[in-house]
BANUTI-739303 format. One record per atom (N, C-alpha, C): residue number from 0; atom name; x, y, z. Coordinates in nm, 4 decimals. Atoms other than C-alpha are relative to their C-alpha. Layout:
// residues N
@resi NUM&name CA&x X&y Y&z Z
...
// end
This chain:
// residues 93
@resi 0&name N&x 0.0967&y 0.1049&z -0.0272
@resi 0&name CA&x 12.6902&y 8.4658&z 9.8601
@resi 0&name C&x -0.0831&y 0.0376&z 0.1228
@resi 1&name N&x 0.0901&y -0.0284&z -0.1113
@resi 1&name CA&x 12.3884&y 8.5068&z 10.0853
@resi 1&name C&x 0.0106&y -0.1115&z 0.1034
@resi 2&name N&x -0.0131&y 0.1003&z -0.1049
@resi 2&name CA&x 12.4237&y 8.3339&z 10.4194
@resi 2&name C&x -0.1290&y -0.0266&z 0.0753
@resi 3&name N&x 0.1232&y 0.0226&z -0.0740
@resi 3&name CA&x 12.0793&y 8.3799&z 10.5685
@resi 3&name C&x -0.1043&y 0.1064&z -0.0245
@resi 4&name N&x 0.1122&y -0.0924&z 0.0083
@resi 4&name CA&x 11.7477&y 8.5558&z 10.5961
@resi 4&name C&x -0.0324&y 0.0453&z 0.1414
@resi 5&name N&x 0.0388&y -0.0556&z -0.1290
@resi 5&name CA&x 11.6646&y 8.7868&z 10.8843
@resi 5&name C&x -0.1243&y 0.0864&z -0.0207
@resi 6&name N&x 0.1203&y -0.0833&z 0.0026
@resi 6&name CA&x 11.3382&y 8.9644&z 10.9639
@resi 6&name C&x 0.0244&y 0.1234&z 0.0854
@resi 7&name N&x 0.0002&y -0.1187&z -0.0858
@resi 7&name CA&x 11.3201&y 9.3210&z 11.0857
@resi 7&name C&x -0.1041&y -0.0241&z 0.1093
@resi 8&name N&x 0.1005&y 0.0156&z -0.1068
@resi 8&name CA&x 11.1208&y 9.3581&z 11.4075
@resi 8&name C&x -0.1405&y 0.0188&z -0.0555
@resi 9&name N&x 0.1314&y -0.0294&z 0.0576
@resi 9&name CA&x 10.8347&y 9.5075&z 11.2097
@resi 9&name C&x -0.0502&y -0.1158&z -0.0857
@resi 10&name N&x 0.0412&y 0.1100&z 0.0874
@resi 10&name CA&x 10.8290&y 9.2287&z 10.9501
@resi 10&name C&x -0.0332&y -0.1249&z 0.0813
@resi 11&name N&x 0.0285&y 0.1157&z -0.0853
@resi 11&name CA&x 10.8451&y 8.9612&z 11.2205
@resi 11&name C&x -0.1357&y 0.0165&z 0.0673
@resi 12&name N&x 0.1298&y -0.0263&z -0.0634
@resi 12&name CA&x 10.5509&y 9.1246&z 11.3985
@resi 12&name C&x -0.1135&y -0.0138&z -0.1006
@resi 13&name N&x 0.1034&y 0.0120&z 0.1037
@resi 13&name CA&x 10.3543&y 9.1476&z 11.0720
@resi 13&name C&x -0.0273&y -0.1461&z -0.0325
@resi 14&name N&x 0.0168&y 0.1417&z 0.0317
@resi 14&name CA&x 10.4161&y 8.7809&z 10.9910
@resi 14&name C&x -0.0719&y -0.0724&z 0.1140
@resi 15&name N&x 0.0655&y 0.0625&z -0.1155
@resi 15&name CA&x 10.3162&y 8.6753&z 11.3437
@resi 15&name C&x -0.1471&y 0.0385&z 0.0077
@resi 16&name N&x 0.1387&y -0.0469&z -0.0032
@resi 16&name CA&x 10.0000&y 8.8871&z 11.3277
@resi 16&name C&x -0.0842&y -0.0706&z -0.1071
@resi 17&name N&x 0.0716&y 0.0682&z 0.1084
@resi 17&name CA&x 9.8991&y 8.7356&z 10.9937
@resi 17&name C&x -0.0225&y -0.1460&z 0.0358
@resi 18&name N&x 0.0135&y 0.1407&z -0.0380
@resi 18&name CA&x 9.9670&y 8.3822&z 11.1173
@resi 18&name C&x -0.1027&y -0.0180&z 0.1113
@resi 19&name N&x 0.0967&y 0.0094&z -0.1100
@resi 19&name CA&x 9.7672&y 8.4438&z 11.4367
@resi 19&name C&x -0.1421&y 0.0180&z -0.0520
@resi 20&name N&x 0.1320&y -0.0220&z 0.0591
@resi 20&name CA&x 9.4741&y 8.5798&z 11.2364
@resi 20&name C&x -0.0456&y -0.1246&z -0.0753
@resi 21&name N&x 0.0360&y 0.1204&z 0.0757
@resi 21&name CA&x 9.4801&y 8.2802&z 11.0033
@resi 21&name C&x -0.0309&y -0.1166&z 0.0935
@resi 22&name N&x 0.0188&y 0.1112&z -0.0929
@resi 22&name CA&x 9.5100&y 8.0370&z 11.2949
@resi 22&name C&x -0.1351&y 0.0060&z 0.0702
@resi 23&name N&x 0.1324&y -0.0135&z -0.0615
@resi 23&name CA&x 9.1907&y 8.1778&z 11.4485
@resi 23&name C&x -0.1082&y -0.0618&z -0.0874
@resi 24&name N&x 0.0998&y 0.0493&z 0.0949
@resi 24&name CA&x 9.0039&y 8.0718&z 11.1367
@resi 24&name C&x 0.0336&y -0.1380&z -0.0549
@resi 25&name N&x -0.0417&y 0.1279&z 0.0571
@resi 25&name CA&x 9.2080&y 7.7780&z 11.0099
@resi 25&name C&x 0.1463&y -0.0259&z 0.0334
@resi 26&name N&x -0.1376&y 0.0343&z -0.0357
@resi 26&name CA&x 9.5131&y 7.6200&z 11.1651
@resi 26&name C&x 0.0777&y -0.0478&z -0.1213
@resi 27&name N&x -0.0698&y 0.0497&z 0.1188
@resi 27&name CA&x 9.5935&y 7.4524&z 10.8358
@resi 27&name C&x 0.0417&y 0.1158&z -0.0911
@resi 28&name N&x -0.0367&y -0.1171&z 0.0809
@resi 28&name CA&x 9.5910&y 7.7899&z 10.6554
@resi 28&name C&x 0.1230&y 0.0685&z 0.0597
@resi 29&name N&x -0.1155&y -0.0605&z -0.0665
@resi 29&name CA&x 9.8344&y 7.9288&z 10.9128
@resi 29&name C&x 0.1252&y -0.0836&z -0.0248
@resi 30&name N&x -0.1138&y 0.0891&z 0.0247
@resi 30&name CA&x 10.0595&y 7.6256&z 10.8695
@resi 30&name C&x 0.0462&y 0.0093&z -0.1453
@resi 31&name N&x -0.0371&y -0.0143&z 0.1420
@resi 31&name CA&x 10.0493&y 7.6591&z 10.4894
@resi 31&name C&x 0.0776&y 0.1296&z -0.0225
@resi 32&name N&x -0.0729&y -0.1260&z 0.0126
@resi 32&name CA&x 10.1566&y 8.0214&z 10.5197
@resi 32&name C&x 0.1409&y -0.0153&z 0.0551
@resi 33&name N&x -0.1323&y 0.0193&z -0.0601
@resi 33&name CA&x 10.4445&y 7.9276&z 10.7514
@resi 33&name C&x 0.0896&y -0.0809&z -0.0939
@resi 34&name N&x -0.0781&y 0.0813&z 0.0937
@resi 34&name CA&x 10.5580&y 7.6591&z 10.5054
@resi 34&name C&x 0.0387&y 0.0806&z -0.1239
@resi 35&name N&x -0.0284&y -0.0832&z 0.1176
@resi 35&name CA&x 10.5330&y 7.9037&z 10.2147
@resi 35&name C&x 0.1083&y 0.1029&z 0.0307
@resi 36&name N&x -0.1038&y -0.0960&z -0.0389
@resi 36&name CA&x 10.7392&y 8.1620&z 10.4021
@resi 36&name C&x 0.1354&y -0.0691&z 0.0146
@resi 37&name N&x -0.1253&y 0.0751&z -0.0125
@resi 37&name CA&x 11.0000&y 7.8967&z 10.4846
@resi 37&name C&x 0.0598&y -0.0295&z -0.1372
@resi 38&name N&x -0.0490&y 0.0255&z 0.1364
@resi 38&name CA&x 11.0240&y 7.8021&z 10.1154
@resi 38&name C&x 0.0537&y 0.1284&z -0.0628
@resi 39&name N&x -0.0458&y -0.1286&z 0.0533
@resi 39&name CA&x 11.0552&y 8.1707&z 10.0235
@resi 39&name C&x 0.1365&y 0.0367&z 0.0588
@resi 40&name N&x -0.1285&y -0.0279&z -0.0643
@resi 40&name CA&x 11.3386&y 8.2109&z 10.2752
@resi 40&name C&x 0.1108&y -0.0827&z -0.0643
@resi 41&name N&x -0.0990&y 0.0869&z 0.0642
@resi 41&name CA&x 11.5217&y 7.9129&z 10.1231
@resi 41&name C&x 0.0334&y 0.0503&z -0.1403
@resi 42&name N&x -0.0207&y -0.0535&z 0.1348
@resi 42&name CA&x 11.4744&y 8.0593&z 9.7758
@resi 42&name C&x 0.0874&y 0.1250&z 0.0045
@resi 43&name N&x -0.0768&y -0.1243&z -0.0094
@resi 43&name CA&x 11.6118&y 8.3964&z 9.8860
@resi 43&name C&x 0.1455&y -0.0241&z 0.0371
@resi 44&name N&x -0.1389&y 0.0337&z -0.0313
@resi 44&name CA&x 11.9231&y 8.2345&z 10.0314
@resi 44&name C&x 0.0725&y -0.0407&z -0.1281
@resi 45&name N&x -0.0623&y 0.0476&z 0.1241
@resi 45&name CA&x 11.9914&y 8.0672&z 9.6971
@resi 45&name C&x -0.0004&y 0.1054&z -0.1100
@resi 46&name N&x 0.0180&y -0.0962&z 0.1086
@resi 46&name CA&x 11.8634&y 8.3435&z 9.4686
@resi 46&name C&x -0.0503&y 0.1337&z 0.0562
@resi 47&name N&x 0.0455&y -0.1220&z -0.0679
@resi 47&name CA&x 11.8535&y 8.6747&z 9.6571
@resi 47&name C&x -0.0563&y 0.1080&z -0.0924
@resi 48&name N&x 0.0517&y -0.1011&z 0.0925
@resi 48&name CA&x 11.7781&y 8.8790&z 9.3454
@resi 48&name C&x -0.1174&y -0.0511&z -0.0820
@resi 49&name N&x 0.1074&y 0.0627&z 0.0779
@resi 49&name CA&x 11.4900&y 8.6585&z 9.2308
@resi 49&name C&x -0.1320&y 0.0755&z 0.0067
@resi 50&name N&x 0.1236&y -0.0773&z -0.0098
@resi 50&name CA&x 11.2157&y 8.8956&z 9.3462
@resi 50&name C&x -0.0006&y 0.1170&z -0.0969
@resi 51&name N&x 0.0144&y -0.1169&z 0.0874
@resi 51&name CA&x 11.0831&y 9.1819&z 9.1378
@resi 51&name C&x 0.0538&y 0.1240&z 0.0710
@resi 52&name N&x -0.0449&y -0.1240&z -0.0636
@resi 52&name CA&x 11.2326&y 9.5267&z 9.1977
@resi 52&name C&x -0.1139&y 0.0649&z 0.0786
@resi 53&name N&x 0.0996&y -0.0643&z -0.0850
@resi 53&name CA&x 11.0519&y 9.7082&z 9.4790
@resi 53&name C&x -0.0206&y 0.1460&z -0.0360
@resi 54&name N&x 0.0312&y -0.1410&z 0.0238
@resi 54&name CA&x 10.9099&y 10.0600&z 9.4911
@resi 54&name C&x 0.1155&y 0.0908&z 0.0420
@resi 55&name N&x -0.1134&y -0.0790&z -0.0486
@resi 55&name CA&x 11.2168&y 10.1863&z 9.6778
@resi 55&name C&x 0.1299&y -0.0557&z -0.0589
@resi 56&name N&x -0.1282&y 0.0481&z 0.0528
@resi 56&name CA&x 11.5706&y 10.1684&z 9.5333
@resi 56&name C&x 0.0651&y -0.0987&z 0.0962
@resi 57&name N&x -0.0702&y 0.0991&z -0.0803
@resi 57&name CA&x 11.7626&y 9.8645&z 9.6550
@resi 57&name C&x -0.0893&y -0.1018&z 0.0670
@resi 58&name N&x 0.0924&y 0.0964&z -0.0602
@resi 58&name CA&x 11.4508&y 9.6712&z 9.7546
@resi 58&name C&x -0.0576&y -0.0910&z -0.1073
@resi 59&name N&x 0.0627&y 0.0962&z 0.0896
@resi 59&name CA&x 11.2800&y 9.3708&z 9.6021
@resi 59&name C&x -0.1245&y -0.0541&z 0.0685
@resi 60&name N&x 0.1262&y 0.0549&z -0.0505
@resi 60&name CA&x 10.9407&y 9.2021&z 9.6395
@resi 60&name C&x -0.0168&y -0.1421&z -0.0511
@resi 61&name N&x 0.0265&y 0.1387&z 0.0354
@resi 61&name CA&x 10.8442&y 8.8387&z 9.6378
@resi 61&name C&x -0.1438&y -0.0309&z 0.0398
@resi 62&name N&x 0.1385&y 0.0360&z -0.0295
@resi 62&name CA&x 10.4850&y 8.7185&z 9.6144
@resi 62&name C&x -0.0013&y -0.1397&z 0.0608
@resi 63&name N&x 0.0133&y 0.1275&z -0.0710
@resi 63&name CA&x 10.4063&y 8.4401&z 9.8621
@resi 63&name C&x -0.1484&y -0.0172&z 0.0290
@resi 64&name N&x 0.1449&y 0.0152&z -0.0137
@resi 64&name CA&x 10.0449&y 8.3335&z 9.8188
@resi 64&name C&x -0.0677&y 0.1349&z -0.0160
@resi 65&name N&x 0.0687&y -0.1295&z 0.0012
@resi 65&name CA&x 9.8291&y 8.6365&z 9.8998
@resi 65&name C&x 0.0815&y 0.1105&z 0.0665
@resi 66&name N&x -0.0834&y -0.0935&z -0.0749
@resi 66&name CA&x 10.1207&y 8.8163&z 10.0624
@resi 66&name C&x 0.1196&y 0.0461&z -0.0819
@resi 67&name N&x -0.1186&y -0.0553&z 0.0638
@resi 67&name CA&x 10.4026&y 9.0384&z 9.9452
@resi 67&name C&x 0.1080&y 0.0126&z 0.1064
@resi 68&name N&x -0.1154&y -0.0057&z -0.0888
@resi 68&name CA&x 10.7385&y 8.9928&z 10.1142
@resi 68&name C&x 0.0978&y 0.1003&z -0.0610
@resi 69&name N&x -0.0937&y -0.1022&z 0.0473
@resi 69&name CA&x 10.9560&y 9.3030&z 10.0767
@resi 69&name C&x 0.1324&y -0.0199&z 0.0717
@resi 70&name N&x -0.1308&y 0.0285&z -0.0586
@resi 70&name CA&x 11.3277&y 9.2629&z 10.1291
@resi 70&name C&x 0.1094&y 0.0808&z -0.0681
@resi 71&name N&x -0.1191&y -0.0652&z 0.0550
@resi 71&name CA&x 11.6740&y 9.4041&z 10.0679
@resi 71&name C&x 0.1220&y -0.0796&z 0.0441
@resi 72&name N&x -0.1267&y 0.0623&z -0.0380
@resi 72&name CA&x 12.0310&y 9.2812&z 10.0802
@resi 72&name C&x 0.0622&y 0.0826&z 0.1120
@resi 73&name N&x -0.0712&y -0.0641&z -0.1112
@resi 73&name CA&x 12.2156&y 9.3600&z 10.4034
@resi 73&name C&x 0.1289&y -0.0783&z 0.0203
@resi 74&name N&x -0.1251&y 0.0746&z -0.0084
@resi 74&name CA&x 12.5765&y 9.2518&z 10.3693
@resi 74&name C&x -0.0184&y -0.1372&z -0.0619
@resi 75&name N&x 0.0143&y 0.1372&z 0.0488
@resi 75&name CA&x 12.5729&y 8.8733&z 10.3352
@resi 75&name C&x -0.1394&y -0.0568&z 0.0224
@resi 76&name N&x 0.1347&y 0.0475&z -0.0311
@resi 76&name CA&x 12.2116&y 8.8464&z 10.4491
@resi 76&name C&x -0.1051&y 0.0677&z -0.0874
@resi 77&name N&x 0.1199&y -0.0618&z 0.0559
@resi 77&name CA&x 11.8691&y 8.9168&z 10.3068
@resi 77&name C&x -0.0848&y 0.0412&z 0.1194
@resi 78&name N&x 0.0862&y -0.0482&z -0.1080
@resi 78&name CA&x 11.6572&y 9.1319&z 10.5377
@resi 78&name C&x -0.1413&y 0.0189&z -0.0532
@resi 79&name N&x 0.1415&y -0.0197&z 0.0309
@resi 79&name CA&x 11.2807&y 9.0977&z 10.5114
@resi 79&name C&x -0.0478&y 0.1131&z 0.0899
@resi 80&name N&x 0.0413&y -0.1158&z -0.0797
@resi 80&name CA&x 11.1417&y 9.4341&z 10.6183
@resi 80&name C&x -0.1503&y 0.0226&z -0.0002
@resi 81&name N&x 0.1463&y -0.0131&z -0.0019
@resi 81&name CA&x 10.7700&y 9.3931&z 10.5408
@resi 81&name C&x -0.0637&y -0.1275&z -0.0529
@resi 82&name N&x 0.0833&y 0.1108&z 0.0476
@resi 82&name CA&x 10.5121&y 9.1165&z 10.5022
@resi 82&name C&x -0.1418&y 0.0544&z 0.0005
@resi 83&name N&x 0.1307&y -0.0650&z 0.0117
@resi 83&name CA&x 10.1842&y 9.2546&z 10.3724
@resi 83&name C&x -0.0971&y -0.0833&z -0.0816
@resi 84&name N&x 0.1064&y 0.0630&z 0.0775
@resi 84&name CA&x 9.8547&y 9.1209&z 10.2459
@resi 84&name C&x -0.0103&y 0.0745&z -0.1327
@resi 85&name N&x 0.0027&y -0.0625&z 0.1329
@resi 85&name CA&x 9.8567&y 9.1871&z 9.8704
@resi 85&name C&x -0.1360&y 0.0601&z -0.0324
@resi 86&name N&x 0.1344&y -0.0512&z 0.0255
@resi 86&name CA&x 9.4840&y 9.2574&z 9.8847
@resi 86&name C&x -0.0251&y 0.1339&z 0.0673
@resi 87&name N&x 0.0142&y -0.1292&z -0.0684
@resi 87&name CA&x 9.5376&y 9.5639&z 10.1041
@resi 87&name C&x 0.0594&y 0.1111&z -0.0841
@resi 88&name N&x -0.0482&y -0.1147&z 0.0776
@resi 88&name CA&x 9.5943&y 9.9079&z 9.9576
@resi 88&name C&x 0.1435&y 0.0386&z 0.0332
@resi 89&name N&x -0.1342&y -0.0420&z -0.0396
@resi 89&name CA&x 9.9170&y 9.9655&z 10.1525
@resi 89&name C&x 0.1053&y -0.1065&z -0.0271
@resi 90&name N&x -0.0915&y 0.1115&z 0.0264
@resi 90&name CA&x 10.0846&y 9.6524&z 10.0118
@resi 90&name C&x 0.1074&y 0.0343&z -0.1028
@resi 91&name N&x -0.0912&y -0.0382&z 0.1068
@resi 91&name CA&x 10.3052&y 9.8506&z 9.7738
@resi 91&name C&x 0.1473&y -0.0039&z 0.0382
@resi 92&name N&x -0.1405&y 0.0033&z -0.0418
@resi 92&name CA&x 10.6284&y 9.8093&z 9.9768
@resi 92&name C&x 0.0765&y -0.0870&z -0.0896
// end
């Protein structure tokens, strides 16, 4: 059973950067993203294998709005290791 969701340092920085960018243009958009990420975290606790298989073995991807959340199982936790804009070319994680 999954006990929680943790972010790698890189993924936490990516999520913060995206939220800050959105907040500059629309505080409500930034808040919607935060709420969507929170719902995704809750989903991953309940259903850790619900995302599509990722490009790398042992990884999975979950689409959250315009963003791709890449994650893997780490013991009893789910580790989010990347949060990328799906519209960018490097979003294949």
